[in-house]
C-alpha positions as YAML, in Angstrom:
chain: A
units: angstrom
residues:
- id: 1
  name: MET
  ca: [0.00, 0.00, 0.00]
- id: 2
  name: LYS
  ca: [1.22, 3.49, -0.77]
- id: 3
  name: VAL
  ca: [-0.07, 6.51, 1.15]
- id: 4
  name: THR
  ca: [0.35, 10.02, -0.20]
- id: 5
  name: LEU
  ca: [0.09, 12.93, 2.21]
- id: 6
  name: PRO
  ca: [0.09, 16.68, 1.63]
- id: 7
  name: ASP
  ca: [3.31, 18.41, 2.68]
- id: 8
  name: SER
  ca: [1.69, 19.86, 5.82]
- id: 9
  name: LEU
  ca: [0.85, 16.35, 7.05]
- id: 10
  name: LYS
  ca: [4.21, 14.94, 5.97]
- id: 11
  name: ASP
  ca: [5.86, 17.55, 8.18]
- id: 12
  name: PHE
  ca: [3.64, 16.57, 11.10]
- id: 13
  name: VAL
  ca: [4.38, 12.86, 10.68]
- id: 14
  name: GLU
  ca: [8.10, 13.57, 10.43]
- id: 15
  name: GLN
  ca: [7.89, 15.62, 13.64]
- id: 16
  name: GLN
  ca: [6.27, 12.66, 15.41]
- id: 17
  name: VAL
  ca: [9.03, 10.33, 14.19]
- id: 18
  name: THR
  ca: [11.78, 12.81, 15.09]
- id: 19
  name: ALA
  ca: [10.28, 13.23, 18.57]
- id: 20
  name: GLY
  ca: [10.64, 9.47, 19.04]
- id: 21
  name: ARG
  ca: [6.92, 8.73, 19.23]
- id: 22
  name: PHE
  ca: [7.18, 6.36, 16.25]
- id: 23
  name: ALA
  ca: [10.05, 4.40, 14.71]
- id: 24
  name: ASN
  ca: [9.20, 5.68, 11.21]
- id: 25
  name: SER
  ca: [6.34, 7.09, 9.13]
- id: 26
  name: ASP
  ca: [5.02, 3.58, 8.37]
- id: 27
  name: ALA
  ca: [4.67, 2.94, 12.11]
- id: 28
  name: PHE
  ca: [2.76, 6.21, 12.50]
- id: 29
  name: VAL
  ca: [0.27, 5.35, 9.75]
- id: 30
  name: SER
  ca: [-0.05, 1.78, 11.02]
- id: 31
  name: ASP
  ca: [-0.79, 2.98, 14.55]
- id: 32
  name: LEU
  ca: [-3.40, 5.44, 13.25]
- id: 33
  name: ALA
  ca: [-5.11, 2.75, 11.16]
- id: 34
  name: ARG
  ca: [-5.07, 0.28, 14.07]
- id: 35
  name: ALA
  ca: [-6.63, 2.86, 16.41]
- id: 36
  name: GLU
  ca: [-9.41, 3.59, 13.91]
- id: 37
  name: ALA
  ca: [-10.06, -0.13, 13.34]
- id: 38
  name: GLU
  ca: [-10.33, -0.68, 17.11]
- id: 39
  name: MET
  ca: [-12.72, 2.27, 17.39]
- id: 40
  name: PHE
  ca: [-15.00, 0.91, 14.65]
- id: 41
  name: SER
  ca: [-14.86, -2.54, 16.23]
- id: 42
  name: ARG
  ca: [-16.01, -1.15, 19.59]
- id: 43
  name: ILE
  ca: [-18.78, 0.81, 17.87]
- id: 44
  name: ALA
  ca: [-19.89, -2.35, 16.03]
- id: 45
  name: GLN
  ca: [-20.16, -4.07, 19.41]
- id: 46
  name: GLY
  ca: [-22.59, -1.41, 20.62]
- id: 47
  name: GLU
  ca: [-20.31, 1.13, 22.28]
- id: 48
  name: PRO
  ca: [-21.34, 4.72, 21.62]
- id: 49
  name: LEU
  ca: [-19.55, 6.80, 19.02]
- id: 50
  name: PRO
  ca: [-17.15, 9.09, 20.90]
- id: 51
  name: VAL
  ca: [-17.92, 12.77, 20.50]
- id: 52
  name: ASP
  ca: [-14.54, 14.29, 19.71]
- id: 53
  name: GLU
  ca: [-12.91, 16.20, 16.87]
- id: 54
  name: HIS
  ca: [-13.29, 13.11, 14.64]
- id: 55
  name: PHE
  ca: [-17.00, 12.55, 15.36]
- id: 56
  name: GLY
  ca: [-18.23, 13.89, 12.01]
- id: 57
  name: ARG
  ca: [-15.79, 11.82, 9.97]
- id: 58
  name: ARG
  ca: [-16.56, 8.63, 11.88]
- id: 59
  name: LEU
  ca: [-20.31, 9.21, 11.67]
- id: 60
  name: GLU
  ca: [-20.04, 9.81, 7.93]
- id: 61
  name: ALA
  ca: [-18.08, 6.56, 7.47]
- id: 62
  name: LEU
  ca: [-20.66, 4.61, 9.49]
- id: 63
  name: LEU
  ca: [-23.54, 6.14, 7.52]
- id: 64
  name: ASP
  ca: [-21.79, 5.30, 4.23]
- id: 65
  name: GLU
  ca: [-21.31, 1.72, 5.43]
- id: 66
  name: ALA
  ca: [-24.97, 1.48, 6.44]
- id: 67
  name: GLU
  ca: [-26.13, 2.86, 3.10]
- id: 68
  name: LYS
  ca: [-24.00, 0.35, 1.18]
- id: 69
  name: SER
  ca: [-25.41, -2.53, 3.24]
- id: 70
  name: GLY
  ca: [-28.91, -1.97, 1.87]
- id: 71
  name: ALA
  ca: [-30.43, -3.04, 5.22]
- id: 72
  name: TYR
  ca: [-32.91, -0.24, 5.81]
- id: 73
  name: THR
  ca: [-35.60, 0.00, 8.44]
- id: 74
  name: GLU
  ca: [-38.42, 2.47, 7.99]
- id: 75
  name: VAL
  ca: [-38.97, 4.72, 11.00]
- id: 76
  name: THR
  ca: [-41.55, 7.35, 11.76]
- id: 77
  name: LYS
  ca: [-40.83, 10.75, 13.27]
- id: 78
  name: GLU
  ca: [-42.08, 9.36, 16.58]
- id: 79
  name: ASP
  ca: [-39.65, 6.42, 16.32]
- id: 80
  name: PHE
  ca: [-36.79, 8.81, 15.60]
- id: 81
  name: ASP
  ca: [-37.77, 11.14, 18.46]
- id: 82
  name: ALA
  ca: [-37.83, 8.14, 20.80]
- id: 83
  name: MET
  ca: [-34.34, 7.13, 19.64]
- id: 84
  name: VAL
  ca: [-33.06, 10.66, 20.28]
- id: 85
  name: LEU
  ca: [-34.52, 10.60, 23.81]
- id: 86
  name: GLU
  ca: [-32.96, 7.18, 24.41]
- id: 87
  name: GLY
  ca: [-29.62, 8.47, 23.19]
- id: 88
  name: LEU
  ca: [-29.90, 11.39, 25.59]
- id: 89
  name: GLY
  ca: [-30.76, 9.04, 28.46]
- id: 90
  name: LEU
  ca: [-34.31, 10.33, 28.62]
- id: 91
  name: ALA
  ca: [-36.18, 7.25, 27.36]
- id: 92
  name: GLY
  ca: [-39.77, 7.05, 28.56]
- id: 93
  name: TYR
  ca: [-40.33, 10.82, 28.72]
...
């Protein structure tokens, strides 16, 4: 596999390697990919999606995956509202 990064990210990766956080740029990319794979695995097992600076990107990837699966379930506005309340910990209100 070959990964191409813009110069600004190359500089960042090189800084991480120079600082001794990673043995080389391949180790940096490998660690990043492993962390993302672990995150998606935990989400697939029912853990909530962490709300951090990567939330939007992860949510988009999960929605793309769901769309490609073709396994749709019709929901009403009431169903969706109930899911929102459940997500907020307010189920039954």
